[in-house]
C-alpha positions in Angstrom: 0.0 0.0 0.0 1.3 3.4 -0.9 1.1 5.7 2.1 1.8 9.4 2.3 2.4 10.8 5.8 2.1 14.6 6.1 3.4 16.7 9.0 6.6 17.7 10.7 8.3 17.8 14.1 8.6 14.8 16.5 5.0 13.6 15.8 5.6 12.5 12.2 8.9 10.8 13.0 7.2 8.9 15.8 4.6 7.6 13.2 7.4 6.7 10.7 9.2 4.6 13.4 6.3 2.3 13.5 5.3 2.3 9.8 8.8 1.2 8.6 8.1 -2.2 10.3 5.2 -2.8 8.0 6.7 -4.5 4.9 3.5 -4.1 2.9 3.7 -0.2 3.1 5.5 2.0 0.6 6.1 5.1 2.6 6.5 8.8 1.5 6.9 11.4 4.2 6.0 15.0 3.3 7.6 17.5 5.6 6.9 21.1 6.4 9.5 23.8 5.5 8.3 26.8 7.6 10.2 25.9 10.8 12.1 29.0 12.2 13.3 27.8 15.5 16.7 26.6 16.8 19.4 25.2 14.6 17.0 25.0 11.6 16.1 28.6 11.8 19.7 29.7 12.0 20.7 27.7 9.0 17.7 28.9 7.0 18.7 32.5 7.7 22.5 32.2 7.4 22.8 29.7 4.5 19.6 30.3 2.7 18.6 26.6 2.8 15.2 25.2 3.8 15.0 24.2 7.5 16.6 20.7 7.8 15.6 19.7 11.3 12.2 18.0 10.6 13.7 16.3 7.5 16.6 15.0 9.6 14.3 13.6 12.3 12.2 11.7 9.7 15.2 10.3 7.8 16.5 9.0 11.0 13.1 7.5 11.9 13.1 5.5 8.6 16.7 4.3 8.9 17.5 0.6 9.7 20.1 1.3 12.5 18.0 4.0 14.1 19.8 4.1 17.5 23.3 4.7 16.2 22.2 7.1 13.5 20.0 9.0 15.9 22.9 9.6 18.2 25.1 10.8 15.4 22.6 12.8 13.4 20.9 14.4 16.5 24.2 15.2 18.2 24.0 18.8 19.3 27.1 21.0 19.8 27.0 22.7 23.2 29.9 25.1 22.9 31.9 27.2 20.4 30.7 28.7 17.1 28.6 25.6 16.4 26.7 25.8 19.7 23.0 24.8 19.2 23.5 23.1 15.9 22.9 19.4 15.4 25.4 17.5 13.2 22.6 16.2 11.0 21.4 19.7 10.2 24.9 20.7 9.2 25.3 17.6 7.0 22.0 18.3 5.2 23.0 22.0 4.7 26.4 21.0 3.3 24.8 18.4 1.0 22.4 21.1 -0.2 25.3 23.2 -1.3 27.1 20.2 -2.9 24.1 18.8 -4.7 22.6 22.1 -5.7 19.2 21.6 -4.2 17.5 20.6 -0.9 15.6 17.6 -2.4 18.8 16.2 -4.0 20.6 16.5 -0.7 17.9 14.5 1.0 17.9 11.9 -1.8 21.7 11.5 -1.4 21.4 11.1 2.4 18.6 8.6 2.0 20.9 6.4 -0.2 23.8 6.7 2.2 21.6 5.7 5.2 19.5 3.1 3.2 16.3 4.3 4.7 13.0 2.4 4.2 10.8 4.9 2.3 11.5 8.4 1.3 11.3 11.9 2.8 10.2 14.9 0.7 10.2 18.6 1.7 6.8 19.9 0.7 8.6 22.7 -1.2 12.1 23.9 -1.9 10.9 27.5 -1.8 11.0 29.8 1.2 7.9 31.1 2.9 6.9 32.1 6.4 3.7 31.2 8.2 1.4 34.1 9.1 -1.4 33.9 11.7 -4.3 36.3 12.4 -5.6 36.0 15.9 -9.1 36.5 17.2 -8.1 39.9 18.6 -7.2 41.0 15.0 -3.4 41.0 15.4 -1.4 39.4 12.6 2.0 37.8 13.4 4.6 36.4 11.0 6.9 33.4 11.8 6.2 30.1 13.6 8.2 31.0 16.7 6.5 34.4 17.0 3.0 32.9 16.5 3.5 30.4 19.3 4.8 33.1 21.6 1.6 35.1 21.1 -0.3 32.5 23.1 -3.7 33.6 21.7 -6.5 32.0 19.7 -5.7 31.6 16.0 -8.5 32.6 13.6 -6.6 32.0 10.3 -3.2 31.0 9.0 -1.6 31.5 5.6 1.8 31.8 3.9 3.5 35.2 3.4 4.1 34.3 -0.2 2.8 31.7 -2.6 5.2 28.7 -3.0 4.9 25.6 -5.2 4.8 22.1 -4.0 7.7 19.8 -5.1 6.5 17.8 -8.1 7.3 14.6 -6.3 4.9 15.6 -3.5 1.9 16.0 -5.6 2.7 12.9 -7.6 2.9 10.9 -4.3 -0.4 12.3 -3.1 -2.2 11.4 -6.3 -0.8 7.9 -6.3 -1.4 7.3 -2.6 -3.9 4.8 -1.3 -3.8 6.3 2.2 -2.9 9.9 3.3 -2.1 10.3 7.0 -2.0 13.7 8.7 0.0 14.0 11.9 0.5 13.6 14.7 2.0 17.0 15.1 1.4 20.7 15.7 -1.9 21.4 14.1 -1.1 24.7 12.4 2.7 24.8 12.3 3.4 21.2 11.3 0.3 19.9 9.4 -1.8 22.8 8.1 1.3 24.7 6.9 1.8 21.9 4.3 -1.8 22.2 3.1 -1.2 25.9 2.4 1.5 25.1 -0.2 0.2 25.5 -3.8 -0.7 22.2 -5.3 -1.0 20.2 -2.1 -4.6 20.8 -1.2 -5.6 20.4 -4.8 -3.8 17.0 -5.1 -5.4 15.8 -1.8 -8.9 16.7 -3.0 -8.3 14.8 -6.3 -6.8 11.8 -4.5 -9.0 8.8 -3.9 -6.9 7.7 -0.9 -8.3 7.2 2.5 -7.7 10.3 4.6 -6.6 9.7 8.2 -5.9 12.2 10.9 -4.0 11.2 14.0 -5.0 13.7 16.7 -2.4 15.1 19.2 -2.1 13.7 22.7 -1.9 17.2 24.3 -2.9 20.7 23.5 -0.2 23.1 22.6 0.2 26.5 24.3 0.0 29.4 21.8 -1.5 27.1 19.1 -4.4 24.8 20.3 -5.1 25.8 23.9 -8.4 24.4 25.0 -8.9 22.4 21.8 -10.8 19.1 22.0 -10.6 16.4 19.4 -13.5 17.9 17.4 -11.7 21.3 17.3 -8.6 19.7 15.8 -10.7 17.9 13.2 -12.8 20.9 12.3 -9.8 23.1 11.7 -7.9 20.6 9.5 -11.1 19.9 7.5 -11.6 23.7 7.0 -8.2 24.0 5.3 -8.5 20.8 3.4 -12.0 21.8 2.3 -13.2 18.2 2.6 -14.0 15.5 5.2 -11.5 13.2 6.8 -12.4 9.5 6.6 -10.8 8.3 9.9 -9.7 10.1 13.0 -7.3 8.3 15.4 -7.7 9.3 19.0 -5.8 8.4 22.2 -7.8 7.4 25.3 -4.9 7.0 27.8 -4.2 9.9 30.1 -0.7 10.8 31.3 0.4 10.0 34.8 -0.7 12.6 37.3 2.7 14.1 37.9 3.5 14.4 34.1 0.0 15.9 33.5 0.6 18.4 36.2 3.9 19.5 34.7 2.3 19.9 31.3 -0.5 22.0 32.8 2.1 24.3 34.4 3.6 24.8 30.9 0.2 25.7 29.5 -0.6 22.3 27.9 -3.4 19.8 28.7 -4.8 16.4 27.7 -6.8 16.6 24.5 -10.4 15.8 25.6 -12.3 13.3 23.5 -15.7 14.5 22.2 -16.4 12.1 19.3 -20.1 13.0 19.4 -19.2 16.3 17.8 -17.5 14.7 14.8 -18.9 13.0 11.7 -15.9 10.8 11.0 -15.1 7.2 11.7 -13.2 7.5 15.0 -10.8 4.9 16.3 -10.1 5.6 20.0 -7.5 3.5 21.7 -4.8 3.8 24.4 -1.8 5.0 22.4 0.1 7.2 24.8 3.5 6.3 26.3 5.9 8.3 28.5 9.6 8.6 27.7 12.5 10.4 29.3 13.9 13.1 27.0 17.7 12.7 26.9 18.2 16.4 26.4 16.5 17.7 29.5 15.8 14.5 31.6 12.0 15.3 31.7 9.3 12.8 31.1 7.5 13.5 27.8 4.3 12.0 26.3 4.5 10.4 22.9 2.4 8.1 20.8 3.4 4.5 21.2 4.8 4.0 17.6 4.1 0.3 17.4 0.5 0.6 18.6 0.0 3.5 16.3 1.4 1.5 13.3 -1.0 -1.3 14.2 -4.0 1.1 14.0 -2.9 2.4 10.6 -2.4 -1.2 9.3 -5.9 -2.1 10.4 -7.3 1.0 8.6 -5.4 -0.1 5.5 -7.4 -3.3 5.5 -10.9 -1.6 5.8 
């Protein structure tokens, strides 16, 4: 089955970790290019290359020897002029200069790492995400949008950019399109705003599946229930999703309390307010983040892959 997964950040890479174990799946990951934070943002600004961070995470997720590669590609320099940069981001930036394009750099890295599937940036063009909030203020840039911590009324790109031809081809050939998990506006919807993507999705006869986030995100989806996530994605897609995958397992009390102090909360399930086929299962797991030692909630990638496999047989 040809599967296209659309998103960015850690959510999409979590999904891919599970999907690569399904031998019957031909996987294409479509990754957002509007990230402006951290190492990716610096390289985007200083070297005029698309942000490599999300691409790096997803290439590593599809690699065979994931543990070793993750340590190498995600290694972050903590001092000197390279402070804050990950080695993988620098490699992708260098390959972009050598190969002459971002997509060719990714293709070269995919061959070297022998990944199972392929990773495509949604576009090679540069654009910034813009949001209008309910109070009327308009803010440009992903990082600035999240800092606002208000309720988003609408998002768009500051300039029209074209989807990579391979992206629209993959969508049109897909038998299943999976959105998320990931930040609703800044990782998922930002892809739909690229010229050619929404049009290809609407023409595609693939099953459309949305994997809802585990937690709300401060500055982006504060107070959103499952139905709010679904409504917003369908608004930008301009069509109905076939399946919505929802987690039913709550975080441990201490982890939930820490998330709440940071402005995040469990995404409440209100399937009665949706008109989609909803699959609700315990999909949450807790991991210790090696960077800060804190417990974080993530989707259990093997359980999630199992759900997607079942949907593929429907």
